[in-house]
C-alpha positions as CSV (number, residue, x, y, z in Angstrom):
1,X,69.2,54.5,-128.0
2,X,67.0,57.3,-127.0
3,X,65.6,55.6,-124.2
4,X,69.0,54.5,-122.8
5,X,70.4,58.5,-123.0
6,X,67.0,59.2,-121.4
7,X,67.7,56.8,-118.6
8,X,71.4,58.2,-118.3
9,X,70.3,61.4,-118.1
10,X,67.5,60.9,-115.6
11,X,70.2,59.2,-113.1
12,X,72.7,61.9,-113.5
13,X,70.2,64.2,-112.6
14,X,68.9,62.5,-109.7
15,X,72.6,61.8,-108.2
16,X,73.0,65.6,-109.0
17,X,70.2,66.7,-107.0
18,X,70.3,64.0,-103.9
19,X,74.0,65.5,-103.6
20,X,73.2,69.3,-103.3
21,X,70.3,68.6,-101.1
22,X,71.4,69.8,-97.5
23,X,70.8,67.6,-94.8
24,X,69.6,68.4,-91.1
25,X,72.5,68.8,-88.6
26,X,73.4,70.3,-85.4
27,X,75.1,73.3,-84.9
28,X,78.0,71.5,-83.6
29,X,78.4,69.4,-86.2
30,X,78.5,72.2,-88.7
31,X,81.2,73.9,-87.0
32,X,83.3,70.7,-86.7
33,X,82.8,70.1,-90.3
34,X,84.2,73.7,-90.7
35,X,87.5,72.4,-88.8
36,X,86.5,74.6,-85.3
37,X,87.6,72.6,-82.7
38,X,88.0,75.0,-79.9
39,X,86.0,78.0,-79.8
40,X,88.1,80.8,-78.2
41,X,85.9,83.8,-78.9
42,X,82.4,84.5,-80.3
43,X,80.9,87.5,-81.9
44,X,77.2,87.8,-82.1
45,X,75.8,90.8,-84.3
46,X,72.9,92.1,-84.1
47,X,71.3,92.7,-87.5
48,X,68.8,95.4,-86.7
49,X,71.2,97.7,-85.1
50,X,74.4,96.3,-86.3
51,X,75.9,96.3,-82.7
52,X,78.0,93.4,-82.2
53,X,79.1,91.6,-78.6
54,X,82.0,89.7,-78.1
55,X,82.8,86.8,-76.1
56,X,86.2,85.7,-75.0
57,X,85.7,84.4,-71.8
58,X,85.8,80.7,-71.8
59,X,83.2,80.0,-69.6
60,X,80.6,82.3,-71.2
61,X,81.6,80.8,-74.3
62,X,80.9,77.1,-73.5
63,X,77.2,77.9,-71.8
64,X,76.6,79.5,-75.1
65,X,77.8,76.6,-77.2
66,X,76.1,74.2,-74.4
67,X,72.7,76.0,-75.0
68,X,73.2,75.8,-78.6
69,X,74.9,72.6,-79.8
70,X,72.2,70.4,-79.8
71,X,69.8,72.7,-82.0
72,X,68.9,71.0,-85.1
73,X,69.0,72.5,-88.3
74,X,66.3,71.3,-90.8
75,X,66.9,72.5,-94.5
76,X,64.0,74.5,-95.8
77,X,61.9,73.8,-99.0
78,X,62.3,77.3,-99.9
79,X,65.7,78.2,-100.9
80,X,65.2,81.7,-102.8
81,X,67.4,84.3,-101.8
82,X,66.3,86.5,-98.9
83,X,67.1,90.1,-97.4
84,X,68.2,90.9,-93.9
85,X,68.8,88.5,-90.3
86,X,68.4,89.1,-86.7
87,X,71.4,87.7,-85.4
88,X,74.9,86.7,-87.2
89,X,77.1,84.6,-85.2
90,X,81.0,84.1,-85.7
91,X,83.1,81.1,-84.0
92,X,86.5,81.6,-83.9
93,X,89.4,78.9,-83.7
94,X,92.3,81.1,-83.5
95,X,92.6,82.4,-87.3
96,X,89.8,80.0,-88.2
97,X,86.4,81.2,-88.4
98,X,83.0,79.9,-89.1
99,X,80.1,82.3,-89.6
100,X,76.2,81.7,-89.9
101,X,73.0,83.6,-89.4
102,X,70.1,82.2,-87.5
103,X,68.4,80.8,-90.8
104,X,71.5,80.6,-92.8
105,X,74.4,78.6,-92.6
106,X,76.6,78.2,-95.6
107,X,74.3,79.6,-98.7
108,X,71.5,77.2,-97.2
109,X,68.2,78.3,-95.3
110,X,67.4,76.5,-92.1
111,X,64.4,76.4,-89.6
112,X,66.0,75.6,-86.2
113,X,64.4,72.9,-83.9
114,X,64.2,74.1,-80.9
115,X,63.8,77.7,-82.3
116,X,67.6,79.2,-81.9
117,X,66.1,82.6,-82.1
118,X,65.2,83.1,-78.2
119,X,68.4,81.4,-76.8
120,X,70.4,83.7,-78.7
121,X,68.3,86.6,-78.0
122,X,68.4,86.2,-74.2
123,X,71.9,85.5,-74.7
124,X,72.9,88.7,-76.2
125,X,70.8,90.7,-74.0
126,X,72.8,89.7,-71.0
127,X,75.8,90.3,-72.2
128,X,77.8,93.6,-71.8
129,X,80.6,94.0,-74.1
130,X,79.3,96.3,-77.2
131,X,81.4,97.0,-80.2
132,X,80.2,98.7,-83.4
């Protein structure tokens, strides 16, 4: 009887762990899963200054999304809580919003391949609309 209960407990824990593990996904897969179909506004916030830059021109939005869409987000082994971030990004489809930082999406920490940081930093520096 004890072996039977141990077996059920082991299988249950295995399935629970497997279901809670994040998968490697592209940024496009993440925001599509969040029901963001047509991005009509992007806000990029610099985590070190607090300044934000909003993008509403469709040509600029398409350019940024094309630069980032195939980047893979690979879950990190270490999921301990962290403080601070380099850039935060919010994608808007009307009232719907998908927010993430360069290393965290939906409370899971990721590495990106290729590294998303230089892409976002270079794009952010060329934008001229500043909000605080």
